[in-house]
C-alpha positions in Angstrom: 55.0 118.3 42.3 52.4 116.3 44.1 54.2 113.1 43.1 57.5 114.5 44.2 56.1 115.8 47.4 54.6 112.4 48.0 57.9 110.7 47.1 59.8 113.1 49.3 57.3 112.5 52.0 57.6 108.7 51.5 61.3 108.9 51.6 61.2 111.0 54.7 58.9 108.5 56.4 61.2 105.6 55.4 64.2 107.4 56.7 62.4 108.2 59.9 61.4 104.5 60.3 65.0 103.4 59.6 66.3 105.8 62.2 63.7 104.5 64.7 64.7 100.9 64.0 68.4 101.9 64.5 67.7 103.6 67.8 65.7 100.7 69.0 68.5 98.2 68.1 71.1 100.5 69.6 69.2 100.7 72.8 68.7 97.0 73.0 72.3 96.4 72.4 73.2 98.9 75.1 70.7 97.4 77.5 72.1 93.9 76.7 75.7 95.1 77.3 74.6 96.7 80.6 72.8 93.5 81.7 75.9 91.5 81.0 78.1 94.0 82.9 75.6 94.0 85.7 75.5 90.2 85.8 79.3 90.1 85.8 79.5 92.6 88.6 76.9 90.6 90.6 79.0 87.5 90.1 82.1 89.3 91.4 80.2 90.6 94.4 78.9 87.1 95.2 82.4 85.7 94.9 83.7 88.5 97.2 81.0 87.7 99.7 82.0 84.0 99.7 85.7 84.8 100.1 85.1 87.4 102.8 83.1 84.9 104.8 85.9 82.4 104.7 88.6 85.0 105.5 86.8 86.8 108.4 85.2 83.9 110.1 88.5 82.1 110.3 90.6 85.1 111.1 92.7 85.3 114.2 94.0 88.8 113.4 91.6 91.5 112.1 94.5 93.8 111.4 95.6 91.4 108.7 92.1 90.4 107.5 90.3 93.7 107.2 92.6 95.2 104.6 92.1 92.1 102.5 88.3 92.4 102.7 88.2 96.1 101.9 90.4 95.5 98.8 88.3 92.5 97.8 85.0 94.4 97.8 86.6 97.6 96.3 87.7 95.5 93.4 84.3 93.8 93.0 82.5 97.1 92.9 85.1 99.0 90.9 85.3 101.9 93.4 88.2 104.2 93.9 88.6 103.9 97.6 87.4 101.6 100.4 87.5 102.0 104.2 86.8 100.0 107.3 86.6 101.9 110.5 86.3 100.2 113.9 85.2 102.5 116.7 84.8 102.4 120.5 81.2 101.3 120.9 81.1 102.6 124.5 82.0 106.2 123.6 79.2 107.3 121.2 81.5 109.8 119.4 83.0 107.3 117.1 86.5 107.3 118.6 88.7 105.3 116.2 90.2 102.0 117.3 91.3 100.8 113.8 91.2 102.1 110.3 92.0 100.1 107.1 92.0 101.9 103.7 92.5 100.8 100.1 92.9 103.2 97.2 92.9 102.5 93.5 96.0 103.3 91.5 96.1 106.9 90.4 93.8 108.1 93.1 95.3 110.7 95.4 94.6 110.1 99.1 95.2 113.0 101.5 96.6 112.2 104.9 93.2 112.8 106.5 91.9 109.9 104.5 94.9 107.6 104.7 95.5 108.0 108.5 92.1 109.0 109.9 92.4 109.7 113.7 89.7 112.2 114.6 86.5 110.8 116.2 83.7 110.6 113.6 81.6 113.1 115.5 84.4 115.7 115.3 84.4 115.8 111.5 80.8 116.6 111.0 79.5 113.1 111.0 77.4 113.2 114.2 74.1 112.8 112.4 75.5 109.7 110.5 76.5 108.1 113.8 72.8 108.2 114.8 71.9 106.6 111.5 74.5 103.9 111.9 73.4 103.2 115.4 69.9 102.5 113.9 71.4 100.1 111.4 70.9 102.4 108.4 73.1 102.1 105.3 74.0 105.4 103.6 74.3 105.7 99.8 74.4 109.0 98.0 76.1 111.8 96.1 78.4 114.1 98.0 76.8 117.2 96.4 73.5 116.3 98.2 75.2 116.2 101.7 75.3 119.1 104.1 78.2 121.6 104.0 80.2 119.9 106.7 80.1 116.5 105.0 80.8 118.0 101.6 83.9 119.6 103.0 85.1 116.4 104.5 84.6 114.3 101.4 85.9 117.1 99.2 89.3 116.6 100.8 89.4 113.1 99.2 87.8 114.2 95.9 84.8 111.9 96.6 81.7 112.2 94.5 79.6 109.3 95.8 79.6 107.3 99.0 78.3 104.0 100.1 78.6 103.2 103.9 77.2 100.3 105.9 77.3 100.0 109.7 79.2 97.3 111.6 77.8 96.0 114.8 79.3 93.8 117.6 77.2 92.4 120.4 74.3 94.6 119.1 76.3 97.8 119.5 77.5 100.0 116.6 81.2 99.3 116.3 82.3 100.7 113.0 81.7 101.3 109.3 82.6 99.7 106.0 82.5 102.3 103.3 83.4 103.0 99.6 84.1 106.2 97.7 83.7 106.9 94.0 85.9 109.8 92.9 85.2 109.7 89.2 81.4 109.9 89.0 78.2 110.3 90.8 77.4 106.7 91.1 73.9 105.4 91.6 74.6 102.4 93.8 72.8 99.3 92.7 70.7 97.1 95.0 73.2 94.3 94.5 76.1 96.5 95.6 74.2 97.7 98.7 73.2 94.1 99.6 76.7 92.9 99.1 78.3 95.6 101.3 75.6 95.1 104.0 76.4 91.4 103.9 80.2 92.2 104.2 79.4 94.4 107.2 77.6 91.5 108.8 80.7 89.3 108.4 82.8 92.1 109.9 80.2 92.2 112.7 80.8 88.5 113.4 84.6 88.8 113.2 84.7 91.8 115.5 82.5 90.1 118.0 84.6 87.0 117.8 87.8 88.9 118.3 86.3 90.8 121.2 85.2 87.5 122.9 88.6 86.0 122.3 90.3 89.0 123.8 88.0 88.8 126.8 88.7 85.1 127.1 92.4 85.7 126.9 92.1 88.4 129.6 90.1 86.0 131.7 92.6 83.2 131.1 95.5 85.5 132.2 93.6 86.4 135.3 93.0 82.7 136.1 96.6 81.8 135.3 97.8 84.4 137.8 95.3 83.5 140.5 95.6 80.8 143.2 92.2 79.4 142.2 92.0 76.4 139.9 88.8 75.9 137.8 87.5 72.4 136.9 84.5 70.7 135.3 83.4 67.1 135.6 81.1 65.0 133.5 77.9 64.1 135.4 78.1 60.4 134.3 80.4 57.7 135.7 83.3 57.7 135.9 82.9 61.5 136.2 85.6 62.3 133.8 87.6 65.5 134.0 86.5 67.6 131.0 88.1 70.9 131.9 91.0 72.1 134.1 92.6 75.5 134.2 96.3 75.6 133.2 97.4 77.1 136.5 97.3 73.6 138.0 101.0 73.6 136.9 101.8 75.3 140.2 101.3 71.9 141.8 103.6 70.1 139.3 100.8 68.9 137.0 100.1 69.6 133.3 96.4 70.2 132.6 96.6 68.7 129.1 98.2 65.5 130.5 95.5 65.2 133.2 92.8 65.7 130.6 94.4 63.0 128.4 93.5 60.5 131.2 90.2 62.1 132.4 89.1 59.3 134.6 92.2 59.2 136.8 92.0 62.6 138.5 90.8 61.0 141.8 94.1 59.1 142.0 96.0 62.4 142.8 93.8 63.0 145.8 94.7 61.2 149.1 92.3 58.3 149.7 90.9 59.4 153.0 88.8 62.0 151.1 87.5 59.7 148.4 84.3 58.6 150.3 83.3 62.2 151.0 84.0 63.3 147.3 81.9 60.3 146.1 79.0 61.2 148.5 79.1 64.9 147.3 78.9 63.9 143.7 76.0 61.5 144.4 74.2 64.2 146.3 74.4 66.6 143.3 73.4 63.9 140.8 70.3 63.0 142.9 69.4 66.6 143.2 69.6 66.7 147.0 72.1 69.7 146.8 73.3 72.2 144.3 76.7 72.8 145.7 79.3 71.1 147.9 82.3 72.0 150.0 85.2 69.8 151.0 88.9 70.1 152.1 91.3 67.5 150.8 95.0 66.8 150.3 96.4 66.9 146.8 99.4 64.7 146.3 102.1 66.4 144.1 104.3 64.5 141.7 107.3 65.1 144.0 105.5 63.3 146.9 104.7 66.5 148.9 101.1 67.6 149.5 98.9 70.7 149.3 95.7 71.3 151.1 92.9 72.4 148.8 89.4 73.6 149.5 87.1 72.3 146.8 83.7 73.9 145.9 81.4 72.0 143.5 78.3 73.3 141.7 75.6 71.7 139.6 75.4 72.9 136.1 71.9 72.4 134.7 70.2 73.1 131.3 66.9 74.9 130.8 65.0 71.8 131.7 66.9 71.4 134.9 68.9 68.4 133.7 72.4 68.0 135.1 75.0 68.6 132.4 78.1 69.0 134.4 79.6 69.5 137.8 82.1 72.4 138.0 83.8 74.3 140.6 86.9 75.9 142.0 89.9 74.7 144.0 91.6 77.1 146.5 94.9 76.5 148.2 94.5 76.5 152.0 97.9 74.9 152.7 99.1 77.9 154.7 96.0 77.8 156.9 96.3 74.1 157.5 100.0 73.7 157.6 102.6 76.5 157.2 105.2 74.0 156.2 103.2 73.3 153.0 104.0 69.6 153.4 101.7 67.1 155.2 103.1 63.6 155.4 99.9 62.3 157.0 96.4 63.6 157.9 97.2 63.6 161.6 100.4 65.7 161.2 98.4 68.5 159.5 
């Protein structure tokens, strides 16, 4: 019996050891597989970041680019749904300006998720607005959220959420977010970093689009105004380096004038040349920061317009002159109601 018991015991020990070795090998294989999967996912995320940078920073239309970006990162992370919300930064309630959504095949998306219209604060997300405004990224399971948020995400069958804030000109301007509807995902550091990086690209694209819109608005204002803007180089021959397009009202094309930047003075009647030269010299030598002159502009058809020209010194932080810029205002009606001055004496 003793021998049997010992044998049984020995067999039991061997079996236990074999099982332990099997468990260890199985765990190692699983860990290795997970490491490969994690590495593959990181590679896809890095690739998504690179593609997103190229797409957004060259984009001229966010309505086209943002859906591409959300689908790109949704595919890289393997989520079920992705969103980008752009909001009115001046409102504070998260009033929606634009919403882009991507949903994986087979995932039902209710109208509230597909066509979000309510301000973020109105659907129980006021506390998240405060976090987003502080630059915080939110990652968590829906079951851990407060009842209002659980109700909202419950409409879309969401179990886990990752959301990063978007900023433009240092103001909270939106959210890039992802939903997992199959499981309570523990978001990896790589995923959070990648989404935060994507949000920074969206930041830059939104700010760029905003600046372009403001510039377009400013250009429209200039184009419809009687005031022409110009800029000259501070070195001889004082080339024309900028001219607003509304110079066309005098029969000239700004691009054509800029193509021969040293010939702008030829379109101004010669009696004003000495005064213009003296004014430029005065600015260059630092004896004045601005000038004022009235002169006659000769139009291509041979008629003339009287302009009032104001010039200003543009200096860098070290007070070095980098340009001379100014505005030209039409004063023809004040000088000559006929809008045509054949000679200085007749005006």
